[in-house]
ZAMARGU-4260 file (C-alpha; in steps of 0.2 Angstrom, whole numbers, plus 5000, padded with zeros to 4 digits):
<rodrens>
0) 5428/5121/4940 | 5436/5133/4953 | 5453/5141/4954 | 5465/5132/4966 | 5471/5149/4973
5) 5455/5160/4975 | 5441/5148/4973 | 5434/5158/4959 | 5424/5150/4945 | 5433/5146/4930
10) 5420/5146/4917 | 5431/5143/4902 | 5447/5134/4900 | 5461/5147/4901 | 5479/5148/4907
15) 5475/5161/4920 | 5461/5163/4933 | 5451/5178/4928 | 5448/5183/4946 | 5466/5183/4954
20) 5477/5180/4938 | 5485/5164/4945 | 5491/5153/4932 | 5480/5137/4930 | 5490/5121/4926
25) 5485/5112/4911 | 5484/5095/4920 | 5471/5103/4931 | 5460/5103/4916 | 5464/5086/4911
30) 5459/5080/4929 | 5443/5090/4928 | 5440/5083/4910 | 5443/5065/4917 | 5431/5068/4931
35) 5418/5075/4919 | 5420/5060/4908 | 5418/5049/4923 | 5402/5059/4928 | 5396/5059/4910
40) 5399/5040/4909 | 5390/5037/4925 | 5375/5047/4919 | 5375/5037/4902 | 5376/5021/4912
45) 5362/5027/4924 | 5352/5032/4909 | 5355/5015/4901 | 5350/5007/4917 | 5334/5017/4918
50) 5330/5013/4900 | 5333/4995/4903 | 5323/4995/4919 | 5309/5005/4909 | 5309/4992/4896
55) 5309/4978/4908 | 5294/4986/4917 | 5285/4988/4901 | 5289/4970/4896 | 5281/4965/4913
60) 5266/4976/4911 | 5264/4969/4893 | 5265/4951/4899 | 5253/4955/4913 | 5241/4963/4901
65) 5242/4948/4889 | 5238/4937/4904 | 5223/4948/4909 | 5217/4949/4891 | 5217/4930/4890
70) 5209/4928/4907 | 5196/4941/4902 | 5192/4935/4884 | 5192/4916/4888 | 5175/4917/4896
75) 5168/4927/4881 | 5176/4914/4869 | 5169/4900/4878 | 5151/4908/4879 | 5153/4911/4860
80) 5157/4893/4857 | 5144/4887/4868 | 5131/4897/4859 | 5137/4889/4843 | 5135/4872/4850
85) 5118/4876/4857 | 5113/4883/4840 | 5119/4867/4831 | 5110/4856/4844 | 5094/4866/4841
90) 5096/4864/4822 | 5099/4846/4824 | 5084/4844/4835 | 5073/4855/4824 | 5078/4844/4809
95) 5074/4828/4819 | 5057/4836/4824 | 5054/4841/4806 | 5058/4824/4800 | 5047/4815/4813
100) 5033/4828/4809 | 5035/4825/4791 | 5033/4806/4794 | 5018/4809/4805 | 5010/4820/4791
105) 5014/4807/4778 | 5006/4793/4789 | 4991/4804/4792 | 4989/4807/4773 | 4990/4789/4770
110) 4977/4786/4783 | 4965/4799/4775 | 4968/4792/4758 | 4963/4775/4763 | 4948/4782/4772
115) 4943/4791/4756 | 4945/4775/4746 | 4935/4765/4758 | 4921/4777/4758 | 4921/4776/4739
120) 4921/4757/4739 | 4907/4757/4751 | 4897/4769/4739 | 4901/4757/4725 | 4895/4742/4734
125) 4879/4752/4739 | 4877/4757/4721 | 4879/4738/4716 | 4866/4733/4729 | 4854/4746/4722
130) 4857/4740/4704 | 4865/4757/4699 | 4879/4748/4690 | 4884/4762/4678 | 4886/4774/4693
135) 4896/4760/4702 | 4907/4758/4686 | 4911/4777/4686 | 4915/4777/4704 | 4926/4762/4703
140) 4937/4770/4690 | 4941/4784/4703 | 4947/4771/4716 | 4966/4775/4714 | 4978/4776/4728
145) 4989/4792/4724 | 5000/4794/4739 | 5014/4782/4734 | 5015/4774/4717 | 5027/4760/4722
150) 5019/4754/4738 | 5010/4738/4742 | 4995/4748/4747 | 4993/4755/4729 | 4995/4737/4722
155) 4981/4731/4734 | 4969/4746/4729 | 4973/4743/4710 | 4968/4725/4712 | 4953/4729/4722
160) 4948/4742/4708 | 4951/4729/4694 | 4940/4716/4703 | 4926/4728/4706 | 4926/4734/4688
165) 4926/4715/4682 | 4911/4712/4694 | 4902/4727/4688 | 4905/4723/4670 | 4899/4705/4673
170) 4883/4712/4682 | 4880/4724/4667 | 4882/4710/4654 | 4870/4699/4665 | 4857/4713/4666
175) 4858/4717/4647 | 4855/4698/4643 | 4839/4698/4652
</rodrens>
């Protein structure tokens, strides 16, 4: 604040100007204080405005950042989910393949077992033709289907074994009678 008479700087509130000695009216300080309050109030309002603007800017930046994160992360999430779906599909496909392979293996085992039994049956019939009844009897007792205990194939081979054993026993009895 300046002296109204000499224009000197009035650093402290006083009743007289320290430069020219002029009496300083008290209402001058009130006016100056009021001006200072207005200035201070304006600075506070300006600071509040700047703070609210900064908050709004920060809010906008955070909103933009969230949107960018969503846009950036969405493809990764989709790729991750697609990877899971692909793994599940591969697992299901593998299980189906394993099941069909197991069925094929089981079918092949059945075929091999039937071939083995037919070979034994052929040997038994050959032994019977050659009169080797004891050997045929021993072989006929091994004529057992072992793949599936409850199948019609097993029942058929069991019946065939029983018939061969009966036939061989009959042949042995006939031979012993002679």
